[in-house]
Structures are given as C-alpha cells and as structure tokens.
N, C-alpha and C positions, 0 to 999 in steps of 0.2 A: 477480419480485416479486408477491406476491399482493395482492388487494384486499379490503377489508372486505366482509362479506356484504351489508351495507345499501347498498353501491355496486355491486352486481352489475350487469353490462352485458348488455343484450339489445336486440333490434330494437324492443321496445316501451318501452325506458327513456326517460323524459321528460327526463333531464339534470339533474333536481333531486334533491339528496341527501335522505334520509330526515330529516325535521325533528327527530326525537328523537336520531337518531344524531349529527347535526350538533353537538349540545350535549354529547355524551358522549365515549366512547373513540375514535370514529372521527376526530374533529377532532384529538385529541391524537396520534393515529397519524400523521396527515398532518403535524402540527407537528414531529414527531420525525423524519419522513423528509425526504429531499431533495425539496423541492417541485417542482423542475424535472424531476427524473427521473419522479416520479409523474405529473405533467401530461403528459409526452412518452409515457409508457406508455399512459395512457388515450386520448390522441389517436390513437395507433397502432391501438388496439383498435377504437375507434369508426370510424376510417376504413376498417377492414377489413370492416365490415358493408355488404354490398352486396345489391341486390335481384336477381331473376332476369335482368334485362337488363344487369347489370353496373354500374348506376348506384348511387352511394352512398345509403344509407338516410337518414343524417343529413347534411344539406347545410350545416348551420351550421359555423362555425369555433369550435373548442373552445378556450377559454383559462381562465386562473385565475379571471377575473371571472365568466364564464358558470357555472363549476363552484362558485363561492363558496368557493374554497380560501383558507385563511388566508394572509396575507402573510408571506413569509419574510424575516426581518430578519437578514442574514448577520452584521452587527456584533454581534448579541446571541447568536448560536450559540456553543456551547462547542467551539472548535477550537484547543486549546492546543498549542503547539509547544515543543520542547526547545531550549535554548540550548547553545552549544558547551561551556560550562564544565560544564553538567549532563550532556551526553553523556560528556564526559571523566570526570566524577565517577562515573557509573554503571559505566563500563568499569574504572576504577581499583579500585572496590570489589568487583568480581566476578572470577570465574576460570572456566576450563574452558568448557563449552558456553554457559553464561550470558554470559560475556565475549565469546566469539566471535559469539554472536547479536546483541549490542548493536553490535559492530564492523560486522558485515554489514549490519544494518538502516540504521544511520547513514551508511554509506559508499555505499549503493546506492538507498535509498528503496524497497526491496522491501516488498510487503505481507507481514505475518507468516505468512500461510498459504503464500505462495510460498517464503519463507525456510525454513520447516520442511519443505517438500517437496524441498528441494535435495539432490542427490546428487553424489558426487565426480565422476561423468562430465559434469556440467553445467559444470564449471570447464574452460575452454578457452583457447586462445591463450597457452599457457604460464603460465596462472594469472591473466592480465589480464582475462579476460572471463567473465561468468557467463551461462549460457543458461537462460532462464525458460521452462518448458513444462509444469509441473505444480504442484500445490498439495495441502495437506492439508485435508480436510474440517473444518468447524467442529465437528460434533456427534460424530464418532468418528474414531479414529486410522487413517484410510484415505487413501492417495494417489490423486488423481484427475487425469486428463489435461486436464480443462477449466480455463479460468481465468476471471476475473471479466469481461473484455472481450477482443475480438480484439486490441486494442493491447497487452494484457498478455503476449502471446507475443512475447518480445523478447530482446535481449542487452544486458547492462549491463557497461560497462567500468570497471575499477578503477584507482585510483591505485597505483603500483608498491609503496608501503609497505603498502597494504592487501592487495595481491595476495600479498606476501611473508608477511604474517601468516596469511592463509588457507591459503597453501601449507604452512606448518609445521603449522597446526592440522589440516588434512585428510590429512596424511601417514599412510599405513597404512589410511585409510578407503576402502571400496569401494562402500558404499551410501550411506545417509542420513548427512549431516553432523551432524544433530541427532536423537538417538533416545533412547528410554527404556532402562532396564536390560534390558528384554525384547526390545529391537531394533525396537520399534514407533515410529511417529511421535508426537511430542509433540502434545497438544492445547493450542493457544495460550491458551485461557481459563485452563487450569490454570497455565501458565507466568506469566501476568500476575498471578494471585493469589499465586503462590509466589515469584516473582523480582522483577518490575518494581514492582508496587504497594508492597510493603514497603520497597524501597530508595527510592522516591520519598517515602514517608511519612517515612523517616529524614532525607531531605534537606529536608523541609518543602515539597515541590513537588507533592504529589499533589492533583488536583482533577478535577472531572467532565470526561471527555473525554480525560484524560491517559493514554492507553493506548499500545499498540505503534504505532498509526498516527501518533503524534507524532513518531516517527522519520522518517516519510515527509515530514511538513511541515518538519522540520528540514532534510532533504536538499534539498527543492525551494527553500526559502528560501536555502540556501547557493549553489545552482547559479545562481539569479537574481542573488544579490549578487556572484558571481564573473563575471557577464556571460557564462555559458555559452551557446554557440550554441543558439538556441531550438529548432531542429529536433532536435538531439541531446538537449537537455534533455527535450523531450516524449517522445522515443523511449525514453530510459532510465526516465522516470517513468510510462510506459504511458499517456500522455495522447494521445488521438486527435487527428489534425490537424484544424484547424477552418477555416483560411483556404485559398484556392486555391493560394497560394504554398507553404504547408506540405504540402498534398496533392501538388503536383508535385515538391517536393524529395525527393531520394534521398541526402541527406547520411548517413542512418542506414545505408546500404550501404557507406559509406567507412570500413572498419575502421581503417586507420592514422590517419585524421583523428580518429575517435572516441578511439582510444587516447592520441593526443597531447592531445586536449581533456580527457580524464580526469586526465592528469598535470598539466595547466596549472591546472585549477579546484581541484585537491586535494580532500582529504576533509572539511576544515572542523573537524577535531577532532585531538586528540593520539592517534596510533596507537601502541599498546604493542607491545613486543617479545613475542612468544608465548613463554610459559613452559609447558613440557611438564608433565603431571601428575607429581607426586612430585619434581619438580626444585626446588631452592631458588630462591625469588624474588630477583631483583636489586633493588638499591637503587633507589628511585623515580626518582632523578635520572639513573640509568643505563639505566632500563627504558623510558623514554619518548622519542619522537620525533615531531615535528610535521610533518605532510604539507605540502609547500609550497603 
C-alpha cells in the first residue's frame, strides 16, 4: 500500500502530518482506507528505521492519536452484505458463466480476483475441494501467482450440491473456469458493471459498497450462524490466526473433518441444477434444491 507524498517517511520526519494535507485529500484517503492496516504499515516502516548501532531512530510508540489519524467508526462504514434470498435471486436470474460465478462466490467466500483465476486443475478431492493459489490482476487480464495475504493460499471445501454443480459446469474445461471469448481472464471491474450491478439495480438492492465482496460477507455470516468450527472457518475465509489457540491448531490439515464440516454447515442458499448451454431449462420447482 502506498502512502501520500505529504506523509513521506524519513529519518528526519517529525511525525506530524503536513497541516494543509491534513485538511485535504490525504485525510479523505485515510478515511477511505482501513485505518488499522494503514497504522500497522506505518508502524512497521518507522520501526525499521535504525541507526548505525542498530538502535531505533524513533523511540516513541506510534499510534493513531500520535499520528492524528481520523477515528474509524466501523458502524458507519459501508459494508453491505447479501441475504440468502438475494443470492438465490441473483442465481435464478442468471445463467452460464455469470450464474456459476455467483454460486462459487456465495459457496466459498473467495475473493473475486481468486475466483476469476480458478482453473480446472484447482478442483480436487473429487470436486469437493478448491485449491486457491493464484488470482487475476485488477488492471489487466493477467494471472499472477501471488495472493493478497499468506493466509489466502488455502483450500476451500464444498457442500456436495455445490461440488456437483461445479463438476457439471467445469466438464470439458481444461484451463480457466471463467474466460472471455478470446480465452483471456475476465476483469472483475467489467463484470461488476456488466453483470452484478445491473441485476442489483433491478432488485432494488444496489448501494455503495455492494460489490462482489458482499458475497464474502454473506459466506462469513452464514458460517458463523451455522456455528462452523472457528479454525476451519478462518482457514476457508483466508483469515490469519490471531490467538495462540488458533496458531497451535492444525484442524485445517484434517481434510476429512473439513469435508464433513462443509456438508454440515451447508451453502446457505438454493443451489440450482446446472443447465448446459443450449439445453432447455427445467421448471423452477424442478431445478432447485436447497443445501442442507
């Protein structure tokens, strides 16, 4: 994450922000950013500044008050989530790649960049598990091997109904599961403008922050509501362990336990039967099934 030029760090930096910048775009930048991440980043940079003898140059403890950062009110931040009825509505009103993408995001909590970087070879364990190890760049259709965090490199287990849907969808595919007519990865900004936002508008549910990340919030909410084992929950959602108990736990290595937990907690929405392109659609009451 880059820092505004007025906040450039050096050994001579006094720790006080530029007074003019504090009232302009820099403050709004910090307000739009995750305050805790920004603070942690700056603390790490400042801590790394050391003199010839190895002693830290800045001996003070840097915190939000010292840096005069704006207070982050989480209750006022725009973090909308999707409801199960909305997820089912989006799925029922779409088809093909669009429908499969909604099913995948809602059933796994994957980031959109990870989902668009998924290839057929990443579906393992007889279709019950997805291996996350790459993603699509935001600014151009290019697959990269790095992920957002170390915890993002993981395996996500699927409910059997979701696994069956993706098995039929991915049949015959050897590369990317989601690609353009030219065989290149989709840019998720384009898909949001072309697919997701228009459907949310029609449903009367579009609002600031209601993008693809809302699927991740939906999945996290469902897992907690289903009392999913927290260690497995965090592993699937790419959340770094925080307590010593979570650090010591190796439940994420117990594949059979993970698969059983995925089946127990369910998907949280109605999983459709996959309809192949050019095949007649089944009647709605015959084409839906709800994951337990």
